[in-house]
BAKEGU-662530 format. One record per residue: residue in three letters; x negated, y negated, z of N, C-alpha, C in turn. Coordinates in nm, 3 decimals. Each point is the difference from the previous one (the first is absolute). Layout:
BEGIN
<pt 'ALA', <X, Y, Z>, <X, Y, Z>, <X, Y, Z>>
...
//
This chain:
BEGIN
<pt 'MET', <-14.755, -11.300, 9.268>, <0.091, 0.098, 0.006>, <0.060, 0.027, 0.142>>
<pt 'THR', <-0.068, -0.032, 0.105>, <0.066, 0.025, 0.127>, <0.129, -0.096, 0.020>>
<pt 'LYS', <-0.007, -0.114, -0.056>, <0.103, -0.094, -0.002>, <0.125, 0.071, -0.077>>
<pt 'GLN', <-0.017, 0.065, -0.116>, <0.108, 0.062, -0.075>, <0.072, 0.110, 0.084>>
<pt 'LYS', <-0.093, 0.073, 0.069>, <0.064, 0.123, 0.068>, <0.080, -0.046, 0.105>>
<pt 'GLN', <-0.028, -0.099, 0.093>, <0.064, -0.053, 0.091>, <0.134, -0.045, -0.048>>
<pt 'VAL', <0.012, -0.071, -0.099>, <0.110, -0.075, -0.054>, <0.097, 0.122, -0.034>>
<pt 'GLY', <-0.048, 0.107, -0.062>, <0.074, 0.115, -0.041>, <0.072, 0.056, 0.127>>
<pt 'ALA', <-0.069, 0.020, 0.084>, <0.040, 0.068, 0.138>, <0.114, -0.097, 0.059>>
<pt 'VAL', <-0.023, -0.115, -0.007>, <0.096, -0.080, 0.055>, <0.129, 0.005, -0.069>>
<pt 'ASP', <-0.005, 0.001, -0.127>, <0.108, 0.028, -0.085>, <0.075, 0.122, 0.023>>
<pt 'ARG', <-0.071, 0.110, 0.018>, <0.048, 0.127, 0.023>, <0.074, 0.000, 0.135>>
<pt 'ARG', <-0.073, -0.054, 0.095>, <0.087, -0.008, 0.142>, <0.115, -0.090, 0.001>>
<pt 'GLY', <0.013, -0.099, -0.078>, <0.102, -0.072, -0.020>, <0.118, 0.063, -0.062>>
<pt 'PHE', <-0.044, 0.079, -0.110>, <0.110, 0.061, -0.060>, <0.048, 0.113, 0.069>>
<pt 'LEU', <-0.070, 0.080, 0.086>, <0.056, 0.099, 0.085>, <0.085, -0.081, 0.112>>
<pt 'LYS', <-0.026, -0.106, 0.045>, <0.060, -0.063, 0.114>, <0.147, -0.036, -0.072>>
<pt 'SER', <0.001, -0.044, -0.100>, <0.116, -0.052, -0.065>, <0.099, 0.118, -0.040>>
<pt 'ILE', <-0.065, 0.113, -0.022>, <0.086, 0.128, -0.031>, <0.064, 0.038, 0.126>>
<pt 'GLY', <-0.081, 0.022, 0.117>, <0.054, 0.018, 0.133>, <0.115, -0.084, 0.052>>
<pt 'GLY', <-0.023, -0.134, -0.046>, <0.094, -0.111, 0.054>, <0.135, 0.034, -0.085>>
<pt 'VAL', <0.001, 0.033, -0.119>, <0.111, 0.018, -0.087>, <0.060, 0.128, 0.044>>
<pt 'GLY', <-0.072, 0.089, 0.036>, <0.057, 0.128, 0.048>, <0.103, -0.002, 0.128>>
<pt 'VAL', <-0.078, -0.083, 0.104>, <0.062, -0.040, 0.122>, <0.140, -0.066, -0.035>>
<pt 'ALA', <-0.016, -0.106, -0.066>, <0.118, -0.089, -0.030>, <0.112, 0.083, -0.080>>
<pt 'ALA', <-0.037, 0.088, -0.095>, <0.108, 0.077, -0.058>, <0.059, 0.097, 0.078>>
<pt 'ALA', <-0.063, 0.079, 0.106>, <0.051, 0.088, 0.097>, <0.091, -0.087, 0.101>>
<pt 'THR', <-0.056, -0.122, 0.026>, <0.098, -0.060, 0.105>, <0.130, -0.040, -0.071>>
<pt 'VAL', <-0.009, -0.043, -0.117>, <0.127, -0.055, -0.073>, <0.097, 0.130, -0.007>>
<pt 'ALA', <-0.058, 0.095, -0.052>, <0.068, 0.126, -0.022>, <0.070, 0.060, 0.128>>
<pt 'GLY', <-0.064, -0.007, 0.111>, <0.048, 0.039, 0.123>, <0.122, -0.082, 0.061>>
<pt 'LEU', <-0.002, -0.132, -0.043>, <0.097, -0.086, 0.060>, <0.126, 0.000, -0.067>>
<pt 'GLY', <0.037, 0.048, -0.133>, <0.112, -0.011, -0.071>, <0.042, 0.146, -0.002>>
<pt 'SER', <-0.058, 0.105, 0.017>, <0.049, 0.123, -0.042>, <0.040, 0.083, 0.137>>
<pt 'ALA', <-0.025, -0.021, 0.114>, <0.028, 0.069, 0.106>, <0.144, -0.021, 0.049>>
<pt 'PRO', <0.082, 0.110, -0.004>, <0.128, 0.000, 0.052>, <0.028, -0.039, 0.120>>
<pt 'VAL', <0.102, -0.077, 0.038>, <0.020, -0.025, 0.151>, <0.108, 0.111, 0.063>>
<pt 'GLU', <-0.072, 0.032, 0.101>, <0.062, 0.115, 0.080>, <0.117, -0.051, 0.094>>
<pt 'ALA', <0.111, 0.050, 0.020>, <0.104, -0.046, 0.089>, <-0.030, 0.040, 0.148>>
<pt 'ALA', <0.009, -0.092, 0.081>, <-0.009, 0.009, 0.139>, <0.072, 0.104, 0.052>>
<pt 'GLU', <-0.046, 0.087, 0.102>, <0.072, 0.102, 0.050>, <0.107, -0.044, 0.096>>
<pt 'SER', <0.124, 0.031, -0.020>, <0.096, -0.057, 0.079>, <0.018, 0.060, 0.147>>
<pt 'GLU', <0.075, -0.038, 0.082>, <0.014, 0.057, 0.130>, <0.056, 0.139, 0.013>>
<pt 'ALA', <0.084, 0.021, -0.096>, <0.050, 0.151, -0.003>, <-0.105, 0.088, -0.042>>
<pt 'ASP', <-0.089, -0.031, -0.091>, <-0.107, 0.080, -0.047>, <-0.086, 0.007, 0.102>>
<pt 'LYS', <-0.031, -0.087, 0.092>, <-0.093, 0.028, 0.111>, <0.039, 0.072, 0.101>>
<pt 'ARG', <0.126, 0.017, 0.018>, <0.066, 0.065, 0.113>, <0.016, 0.154, -0.041>>
<pt 'LYS', <0.036, 0.041, -0.131>, <0.044, 0.130, -0.032>, <-0.119, 0.083, 0.036>>
<pt 'ALA', <0.046, 0.128, 0.011>, <-0.093, 0.112, 0.032>, <-0.073, 0.041, -0.118>>
<pt 'ARG', <-0.137, -0.006, -0.014>, <-0.068, 0.061, -0.096>, <-0.067, 0.129, 0.000>>
<pt 'TYR', <-0.001, 0.049, 0.131>, <-0.061, 0.137, 0.001>, <0.115, 0.112, -0.015>>
<pt 'ARG', <-0.042, 0.085, -0.085>, <0.107, 0.112, -0.019>, <-0.093, 0.129, 0.003>>
<pt 'GLU', <0.044, 0.088, 0.071>, <-0.070, 0.124, 0.029>, <0.043, 0.123, -0.108>>
<pt 'THR', <-0.061, -0.028, -0.098>, <0.031, 0.082, -0.142>, <-0.082, 0.129, 0.021>>
<pt 'ASP', <0.006, 0.093, -0.097>, <-0.053, 0.120, -0.007>, <-0.148, -0.001, 0.001>>
<pt 'HIS', <-0.054, -0.093, -0.072>, <-0.146, -0.014, -0.026>, <-0.064, -0.070, 0.135>>
<pt 'VAL', <0.079, -0.073, 0.085>, <-0.042, -0.048, 0.126>, <-0.001, 0.101, 0.093>>
<pt 'LYS', <0.099, 0.095, -0.004>, <-0.002, 0.117, 0.089>, <-0.114, 0.083, -0.019>>
<pt 'ALA', <-0.029, 0.030, -0.125>, <-0.107, 0.070, -0.048>, <-0.131, -0.034, 0.059>>
<pt 'TYR', <-0.026, -0.148, -0.012>, <-0.106, -0.063, 0.072>, <-0.005, 0.014, 0.134>>
<pt 'TYR', <0.082, -0.003, 0.056>, <0.002, 0.008, 0.148>, <-0.024, 0.142, 0.046>>
<pt 'ARG', <0.064, 0.099, -0.061>, <-0.043, 0.140, 0.005>, <-0.140, 0.042, -0.027>>
<pt 'THR', <-0.058, -0.057, -0.110>, <-0.139, 0.015, -0.012>, <-0.087, -0.049, 0.096>>
<pt 'ASN', <0.021, -0.122, 0.042>, <-0.082, -0.061, 0.109>, <0.035, 0.026, 0.138>>
<pt 'ARG', <0.105, 0.078, 0.021>, <0.032, 0.040, 0.134>, <0.024, -0.120, 0.097>>
<pt 'TYR', <0.100, -0.073, -0.062>, <0.057, -0.114, 0.077>, <0.131, 0.044, 0.059>>
//
């Protein structure tokens, strides 16, 4: 009986390992093809001013006494 339990345990472990391997492979394949490629930031975009002192920024400064 001991031999039968060990064989069943090995089969169960092998099954769980194969499920894990299939999941990792599926996630890898899904991640490779579906990700959109982002355009690189141009020099003009890097140099343009991004900070704008809007009403909510002024309210933040006023609240925090900057």
